[in-house]
C-alpha positions in Angstrom: -28.5 243.9 -144.0 -30.9 241.5 -145.7 -28.2 240.3 -148.0 -25.9 239.6 -145.0 -28.5 237.5 -143.4 -29.0 235.5 -146.6 -25.2 234.9 -146.9 -25.0 233.6 -143.3 -28.0 231.3 -143.9 -26.4 230.0 -147.1 -23.1 229.4 -145.3 -24.8 227.6 -142.5 -26.7 225.4 -145.0 -23.4 224.7 -146.8 -21.7 223.6 -143.6 -24.6 221.4 -142.8 -24.5 219.8 -146.2 -20.8 219.2 -145.9 -21.2 217.6 -142.5 -23.9 215.2 -143.8 -21.9 214.2 -146.9 -18.5 214.0 -145.2 -19.6 212.7 -141.8 -16.9 211.1 -139.7 -17.2 207.4 -138.8 -19.0 206.7 -135.5 -16.3 206.8 -132.8 -17.4 203.5 -131.2 -17.3 201.7 -134.6 -13.8 203.2 -135.2 -12.6 202.0 -131.8 -13.8 198.4 -132.4 -12.2 198.3 -135.8 -8.9 199.5 -134.3 -9.2 196.8 -131.6 -9.8 194.2 -134.4 -6.7 195.3 -136.2 -4.5 195.5 -133.1 -5.4 191.9 -132.1 -4.3 190.4 -135.4 -0.9 188.8 -136.0 -0.8 190.1 -139.6 -2.9 193.3 -139.7 -0.9 194.5 -142.7 -3.0 192.2 -144.9 -6.0 194.5 -144.3 -4.1 197.3 -146.0 -5.7 199.9 -143.6 -4.0 203.3 -143.3 -1.7 203.3 -140.3 -3.0 206.6 -138.9 -6.5 206.6 -140.4 -9.4 207.7 -138.3 -12.3 207.5 -140.7 -13.0 204.0 -142.0 -16.2 205.2 -143.7 -14.3 207.8 -145.7 -14.4 209.0 -148.3 -12.4 207.0 -149.3 -13.5 204.1 -147.2 -11.0 201.6 -145.8 -10.5 198.4 -147.8 -13.0 195.7 -146.8 -15.2 198.1 -144.9 -18.6 199.3 -146.1 -20.8 201.9 -144.4 -24.1 203.6 -144.5 -23.5 207.3 -143.6 -21.2 207.1 -140.6 -21.9 203.5 -139.5 -20.1 200.4 -140.4 -22.6 197.9 -142.1 -20.2 195.4 -143.7 -16.8 193.8 -143.1 -15.6 191.6 -146.0 -12.3 189.9 -145.4 -12.9 186.4 -146.9 -9.8 184.4 -147.5 -7.2 187.0 -146.6 -5.4 184.6 -144.2 -5.9 186.8 -141.2 -4.8 185.4 -137.8 -6.0 186.3 -134.4 -9.1 186.8 -132.2 -12.1 189.0 -132.6 -12.7 191.8 -130.0 -15.1 190.6 -127.4 -17.2 193.8 -127.8 -17.7 193.0 -131.5 -21.5 193.2 -131.0 -21.2 196.9 -130.4 -21.0 197.3 -134.2 -24.8 197.7 -133.8 -25.5 198.5 -137.5 -23.6 195.6 -138.9 -25.6 193.8 -141.6 -23.2 191.6 -143.5 -20.1 189.9 -142.0 -17.7 187.9 -144.2 -14.9 186.5 -142.1 -14.8 183.0 -143.8 -11.7 181.2 -144.9 -9.2 182.8 -142.5 -7.4 181.7 -139.4 -9.4 183.6 -136.8 -9.1 181.9 -133.4 -10.1 182.0 -129.8 -13.5 182.6 -128.3 -16.2 183.8 -130.6 -17.6 187.1 -129.2 -21.3 187.2 -128.4 -23.4 188.5 -131.3 -26.2 189.3 -128.8 -28.2 192.4 -129.9 -26.9 192.6 -133.5 -30.5 193.2 -134.6 -29.5 194.4 -138.1 -27.3 191.5 -138.9 -28.5 189.5 -141.9 -25.5 187.5 -143.1 -22.8 186.0 -140.9 -20.1 183.9 -142.5 -17.7 182.7 -139.9 -16.9 179.3 -141.5 -13.5 177.7 -142.1 -11.7 179.4 -139.2 -10.3 178.2 -135.8 -12.7 179.7 -133.3 -12.6 177.3 -130.3 -15.7 178.3 -128.2 -19.1 179.9 -128.6 -20.8 181.9 -125.8 -24.3 180.8 -124.7 -25.9 184.1 -125.6 -24.4 184.2 -129.1 -27.8 183.9 -130.9 -29.7 186.3 -128.6 -31.6 189.1 -130.5 -30.5 188.1 -134.1 -34.0 189.0 -135.3 -33.1 189.8 -138.9 -30.6 186.9 -139.4 -31.0 185.2 -142.8 -27.7 183.2 -143.2 -25.3 181.8 -140.6 -22.3 179.7 -141.5 -20.1 178.3 -138.7 -18.7 175.2 -140.5 -15.3 173.9 -139.7 -14.6 175.6 -136.4 -13.4 173.5 -133.4 -16.1 175.0 -131.1 -16.3 173.7 -127.5 -14.3 170.6 -128.6 -14.4 169.0 -125.1 -18.1 169.3 -124.3 -19.7 170.1 -127.6 -22.5 172.7 -127.8 -26.2 172.8 -128.8 -28.5 175.3 -130.5 -30.3 177.5 -127.9 -34.0 178.5 -128.0 -32.9 182.0 -128.8 -32.6 181.0 -132.4 -36.4 180.8 -132.6 -36.4 184.6 -132.7 -34.5 184.5 -136.0 -37.7 184.2 -138.0 -36.1 185.2 -141.3 -33.4 182.5 -141.2 -33.1 180.7 -144.5 -29.6 179.1 -144.4 -28.1 177.5 -141.3 -24.8 175.6 -142.0 -23.0 174.2 -139.0 -21.0 171.3 -140.4 -18.0 169.9 -138.5 -18.2 172.3 -135.5 -18.9 170.0 -132.6 -22.6 170.5 -132.5 -23.9 167.8 -130.1 -27.1 166.4 -128.6 -30.5 166.0 -130.0 -31.8 167.8 -133.1 -34.0 170.6 -131.6 -37.7 170.3 -132.2 -38.0 174.0 -132.9 -35.9 173.8 -136.1 -38.7 171.9 -137.8 -41.1 174.7 -137.0 -39.0 177.5 -138.5 -41.0 178.2 -141.6 -38.4 180.4 -143.2 -35.6 177.7 -143.1 -34.7 176.2 -146.4 -31.1 174.9 -146.0 -30.0 173.0 -142.9 -26.5 171.4 -143.0 -25.3 169.8 -139.8 -23.0 167.1 -141.2 -20.0 165.7 -139.4 -21.0 166.6 -135.8 -22.2 164.5 -132.8 -26.0 164.9 -133.2 -27.9 161.9 -131.7 -31.5 160.7 -131.6 -34.1 160.9 -134.4 -35.5 163.4 -136.8 -38.1 165.4 -134.8 -41.8 165.1 -135.7 -41.8 168.8 -136.3 -39.8 168.3 -139.5 -42.8 166.5 -141.1 -44.1 168.7 -144.0 -41.1 171.0 -143.5 -40.3 173.4 -146.4 -36.6 172.5 -146.2 -35.0 172.0 -149.7 -31.6 170.8 -148.4 -31.1 168.6 -145.3 -27.7 167.2 -144.5 -27.3 165.1 -141.3 -24.7 162.7 -142.5 -21.6 161.5 -140.7 -22.5 162.0 -137.1 -20.0 160.6 -134.6 -20.6 159.0 -131.2 -23.2 156.5 -132.4 -24.9 158.8 -134.8 -28.6 159.5 -135.4 -31.2 156.7 -135.0 -34.8 155.9 -135.5 -37.1 155.9 -138.5 -36.8 158.3 -141.4 -40.4 158.1 -142.6 -40.7 161.8 -141.9 -38.5 162.7 -144.9 -41.1 161.3 -147.2 -43.5 164.1 -146.3 -40.9 166.8 -146.9 -41.9 167.4 -150.5 -39.6 170.4 -151.0 -36.4 168.4 -150.5 -33.9 168.4 -153.4 -30.9 167.1 -151.4 -31.0 164.8 -148.5 -27.8 163.3 -146.9 -28.3 160.8 -144.1 -25.5 158.3 -144.6 -23.1 157.5 -141.8 -25.8 157.2 -139.2 -27.9 154.3 -137.8 -31.4 155.1 -139.1 -33.9 152.3 -139.6 -34.9 152.3 -143.2 -37.9 150.7 -144.8 -38.7 150.2 -148.5 -40.5 153.5 -148.8 -37.6 155.6 -147.5 -34.5 153.7 -148.6 -34.2 155.6 -151.9 -34.1 159.0 -150.2 -30.8 158.4 -148.3 -27.7 160.2 -149.6 -29.0 161.1 -153.1 -28.7 164.7 -154.3 -31.7 165.4 -156.4 -30.2 168.7 -157.7 -27.6 166.8 -159.7 -27.9 166.0 -163.4 -29.7 162.8 -164.0 -26.7 160.8 -165.1 -24.7 161.9 -162.1 -27.6 161.1 -159.8 -28.0 157.6 -161.2 -24.2 157.0 -160.8 -24.3 158.1 -157.2 -27.3 155.9 -156.5 -25.6 152.9 -158.0 -22.5 153.5 -155.9 -24.6 154.0 -152.8 -26.3 150.7 -153.5 -23.1 148.8 -153.8 -20.9 150.2 -151.0 -20.8 152.1 -147.7 -21.7 155.8 -148.5 -19.8 157.1 -145.6 -16.9 157.8 -147.9 -18.7 160.7 -149.5 -17.0 164.0 -148.7 -18.3 167.5 -148.4 -16.5 169.1 -151.3 -19.8 169.9 -153.0 -21.1 171.5 -149.8 -20.3 175.0 -150.7 -23.5 176.0 -152.3 -25.3 177.1 -149.2 -24.7 180.8 -149.7 -27.3 182.7 -151.7 -26.5 185.1 -154.5 -25.4 188.6 -153.5 -28.4 190.7 -152.5 -28.9 194.1 -154.0 -26.9 196.7 -152.2 -24.3 194.5 -150.7 -20.6 194.3 -151.5 -19.2 192.5 -154.5 -17.0 190.5 -152.1 -20.2 188.8 -150.8 -19.9 186.0 -153.4 -16.9 183.9 -154.5 -16.2 181.3 -157.1 -16.7 178.4 -154.6 -19.7 179.9 -152.9 -18.0 180.9 -149.7 
């Protein structure tokens, strides 16, 4: 009798152990991934099993990474995927790292509202054409966001909402050439975690806010603003002692003798290259400078994240 009870207990524990180790992917996560695949013009590039029902595996689907039965990463950089994202994408509530860069995703960006676990979001170099007003709501753990080279709200432009203030861990914000418009928000200068801010080739106007004085930014790119560009004095940058790269060319700032040397010079370059750039800047219009060296805004892959997090060109 006693032996029978022990056998039943052992069997129950074994089943429990198996269910923990081989847990099936959360049904809602699975549904969203299937919607994602269904919306693509070329889903075969994902190499996902046609009748698969367990992205977390084992084995896991290509480009999908999980913790237990929840999807935590999607890494599809540079696959050439075409199509929209599901508008309920933010229901992937345990998502931490999203690498969609260098594809041809299009249409309206879904709201990322409520993705409280999201730390890294690479959406750059796609064809997203609009961004919802609540996109930034509740991104409390966000560290890196890249939206560069997307034709967002091309007719009206868009601006950064106050919701971004809640992203107190944000270190890298790169929004180059994505139709950002209006004044540079005062709150950006008060975000003490922010180290890299790249807003080149947009339609930002006005001056550099006073809140940027003594900012801990190491990289600030505001060059090439259209529609009149940015104006006003740039004496504030002299107080930004952590700066290693400052690009302000292609605007209409008023520059005095104390601040002229700061414009458009990348202090992270080798000395010989820095001097050469300075000489060229002194002798001609610096608006010719392109952004081919702008792909270093992505930090090294954090411990525990997928190998596909990094790439040869930093995207």
